[in-house]
C-alpha positions in Angstrom: -37.0 9.9 -4.0 -35.7 13.3 -3.2 -35.0 15.0 0.2 -38.4 16.6 0.7 -40.4 13.4 0.3 -42.2 12.2 3.4 -42.7 8.5 4.3 -46.2 8.1 2.9 -45.0 9.4 -0.5 -41.7 7.4 -0.4 -43.4 4.2 0.5 -45.9 4.6 -2.3 -43.0 5.3 -4.8 -41.2 2.2 -3.6 -44.3 0.0 -3.9 -45.2 1.3 -7.4 -41.5 1.2 -8.6 -41.2 -2.4 -7.5 -44.5 -3.3 -9.1 -43.1 -2.1 -12.4 -39.8 -3.9 -11.9 -37.8 -0.8 -11.2 -35.1 -0.1 -8.7 -35.9 2.8 -6.3 -33.2 5.0 -4.7 -33.4 8.0 -2.5 -31.6 11.2 -1.4 -33.2 11.2 2.0 -34.2 14.1 4.2 -37.7 14.1 5.6 -37.9 10.3 5.0 -35.8 8.7 7.7 -33.3 6.1 6.5 -34.6 3.6 9.1 -38.2 3.9 7.6 -37.0 3.9 3.9 -35.0 0.7 4.5 -37.9 -1.0 6.3 -40.1 0.0 3.4 -37.8 -1.7 0.9 -35.8 1.0 -0.8 -33.1 -0.5 -3.0 -30.3 2.1 -2.4 -29.5 5.3 -0.7 -27.8 8.3 -2.4 -25.1 10.2 -0.6 -23.4 9.3 2.7 -25.7 11.9 4.3 -28.6 9.5 3.7 -27.0 7.3 6.3 -24.9 9.8 8.4 -27.8 12.2 9.1 -29.8 9.4 10.7 -27.2 8.0 13.0 -26.8 11.2 15.1 -28.2 10.7 18.6 -30.4 13.6 19.9 -28.0 14.3 22.7 -25.1 14.7 20.2 -26.9 17.0 17.8 -26.7 20.0 20.1 -22.9 19.7 20.6 -20.5 22.0 18.7 -19.0 20.4 15.6 -21.0 17.3 16.4 -20.7 16.0 12.8 -16.9 16.3 13.0 -16.8 14.4 16.3 -19.6 11.9 16.0 -19.1 8.5 17.5 -19.7 6.2 14.6 -20.2 3.2 17.0 -23.1 4.7 18.9 -26.2 2.5 19.3 -28.2 4.4 16.6 -25.4 3.9 14.1 -25.0 0.2 14.9 -28.8 -0.4 14.5 -29.1 1.4 11.1 -26.0 -0.4 9.7 -27.4 -3.7 10.8 -30.7 -2.9 9.1 -28.8 -2.0 5.9 -27.0 -5.3 6.0 -30.2 -7.3 6.7 -32.1 -5.6 3.8 -29.1 -5.7 1.5 -29.7 -1.9 0.9 -27.0 -0.4 -1.3 -25.3 2.9 -0.5 -23.8 5.4 -3.0 -21.6 7.6 -0.8 -20.7 10.3 -3.4 -17.8 11.3 -1.2 -16.4 13.6 -3.9 -19.3 16.0 -3.8 -19.0 16.5 -0.1 -15.2 17.0 -0.2 -15.1 19.3 -3.2 -18.3 21.3 -2.9 -20.0 21.4 0.4 -17.1 21.8 2.8 -13.7 22.4 1.2 -14.5 24.7 -1.7 -12.3 27.3 -0.1 -9.2 25.2 -0.6 -7.2 25.8 -3.8 -6.3 22.1 -4.1 -10.0 21.4 -4.8 -11.4 24.5 -6.5 -8.4 24.7 -8.7 -7.9 21.0 -9.3 -6.5 20.2 -12.8 -9.6 18.1 -13.5 -11.7 21.3 -13.4 -10.0 22.7 -16.5 -11.8 20.3 -18.7 -15.3 21.7 -18.1 -16.7 24.6 -20.1 -15.8 28.1 -19.0 -19.4 29.0 -18.2 -19.6 26.2 -15.8 -16.3 27.1 -14.1 -17.5 30.6 -13.8 -20.7 29.5 -12.0 -18.6 27.3 -9.7 -16.4 30.2 -8.8 -19.5 32.3 -7.9 -20.7 29.4 -5.7 -17.3 29.3 -3.9 -17.3 33.1 -3.3 -20.9 33.1 -2.1 -20.2 30.2 0.3 -17.7 32.4 2.1 -16.2 29.5 4.0 -14.0 30.6 6.8 -10.4 29.3 7.4 -11.2 29.0 11.1 -13.7 26.2 10.4 -11.4 24.2 8.0 -10.2 21.8 10.6 -13.7 20.9 11.7 -14.8 20.5 8.1 -11.8 18.3 7.2 -12.7 16.1 10.2 -16.3 15.9 9.1 -15.3 14.7 5.6 -13.0 12.2 7.3 -16.1 11.0 9.3 -17.9 10.4 6.0 -14.9 8.3 4.8 -14.8 6.4 8.1 -18.5 5.6 7.8 -18.1 4.4 4.3 -15.3 2.1 5.4 -17.5 0.8 8.2 -20.4 0.1 5.8 -18.0 -1.8 3.5 -16.5 -3.9 6.3 -20.0 -4.7 7.7 -21.1 -6.0 4.3 -23.2 -3.1 3.0 -22.9 -3.1 -0.8 -21.5 0.2 -2.2 -21.8 2.0 -5.5 -19.5 4.7 -6.9 -21.2 8.0 -7.8 -20.2 11.6 -8.0 -23.2 14.0 -8.2 -21.5 15.8 -11.1 -21.6 18.5 -12.3 -22.1 20.0 -8.8 -19.4 22.7 -8.1 -15.9 21.4 -8.5 -17.2 17.9 -9.4 -16.2 17.6 -13.1 -18.1 14.9 -15.1 -16.0 11.9 -15.8 -12.9 13.0 -14.0 -14.7 13.1 -10.6 -15.3 9.4 -10.9 -11.5 8.9 -10.7 -11.5 11.1 -7.6 -14.4 9.1 -6.1 -12.6 5.8 -6.7 -9.6 7.2 -4.9 -11.7 8.4 -2.0 -13.3 4.9 -1.7 -9.8 3.4 -1.4 -8.9 6.0 1.2 -12.0 4.9 3.1 -10.8 1.3 3.3 -11.9 -0.4 0.2 -9.4 -2.3 -1.9 -8.8 -1.0 -5.4 -10.7 -4.0 -6.8 -13.7 -3.4 -4.5 -13.7 0.3 -5.5 -13.8 -0.8 -9.2 -16.6 -3.2 -8.5 -18.5 -0.3 -6.8 -18.3 1.6 -10.1 -19.2 -1.4 -12.4 -20.9 -4.6 -11.5 -22.5 -3.2 -8.3 -24.2 -0.4 -10.2 -25.3 -2.8 -12.9 -26.9 -5.0 -10.4 -28.8 -2.2 -8.7 -30.1 -0.9 -12.0 -31.0 -4.5 -13.1 -28.6 -4.3 -16.0 -26.1 -6.9 -15.0 -27.1 -9.1 -17.9 -25.7 -6.5 -20.2 -23.2 -4.4 -18.3 -20.9 -4.3 -15.3 -18.4 -7.1 -16.2 -16.4 -8.3 -19.2 -18.3 -11.4 -20.5 -19.3 -12.9 -23.8 -22.7 -11.5 -24.8 -22.5 -8.3 -22.8 -22.2 -4.8 -24.3 -18.7 -3.9 -25.2 -18.4 -0.8 -23.0 -15.0 -0.7 -21.3 -11.7 1.0 -21.0 -8.2 -0.5 -21.7 -5.6 0.8 -19.3 -1.9 1.1 -19.5 -1.4 0.1 -15.9 -3.0 -2.2 -13.3 -5.7 -0.4 -11.2 -5.8 -3.2 -8.6 -2.3 -2.3 -7.5 -2.9 1.5 -7.6 -6.4 2.9 -8.1 -4.9 6.0 -9.7 -4.1 3.9 -12.7 -7.7 4.1 -13.8 -6.6 7.5 -15.3 -4.1 5.8 -17.5 -6.5 5.1 -20.3 -5.1 3.6 -23.5 -8.4 3.1 -25.4 -12.1 3.4 -24.8 -14.5 0.9 -26.2 -18.0 2.1 -26.5 -20.7 -0.2 -27.9 -18.0 -2.2 -29.6 -16.4 0.9 -31.2 -12.7 1.4 -30.5 -12.0 5.1 -29.6 -8.9 7.1 -29.0 -9.3 9.0 -25.7 -7.1 11.9 -27.0 -9.5 12.4 -30.0 -12.5 12.2 -27.7 -11.1 14.8 -25.4 -10.2 17.1 -28.3 -13.7 16.9 -29.7 -15.3 17.7 -26.4 -12.9 20.7 -25.7 -13.7 22.1 -29.2 
């Protein structure tokens, strides 16, 4: 369900999706999160689909209100409790907000080494986006605080028992496919998840939401052999997910160096 959908449309999509045994997720806008959760939506895409609906009317008119929002306000507490009650899953996609929407004027993001792996045509479009955005240095502090609020909210959701997924919204500007998942895992840990919980958000939690946990999401006899073998323990340092020794895809053992070379060529 995309941002422009209203409640009558969203409710009908949820009803029909569930009738067909499908999971229904939404990037919400006109359809309030409170209504979507009450109507039985399975998951919410982007932390905005929660954050945008916990802003009290009296706060919305204040300058930089998103950077200074009280995440323990009554509206926030009520929606989080509703998410917990309905077991609604949230996919924060923190990386797209950090890299594209607010901080694309900072070299550490727009010139991140991960971005060198995407095609030149895509990098050129990203650069055009950055220049058109014309973000001003004077607003950087407020934007950094706003992104921190998204991370804080993600941590609150996790601690309150809201299931989380790991997603990226690639290939939005400065969100490189594949590599941005490692960035997202790092952001989830920065938000308060343990490395193991972040990995679960990218594996078994996603498989459960998509009703694929009989085939994917964990290493068990009888499941599809889609996994990576690492050279270091990611539960002690989430950045170790980048230390990939081998990729196994559908039971095929693959050398990551060969895979990357074939993509770059």
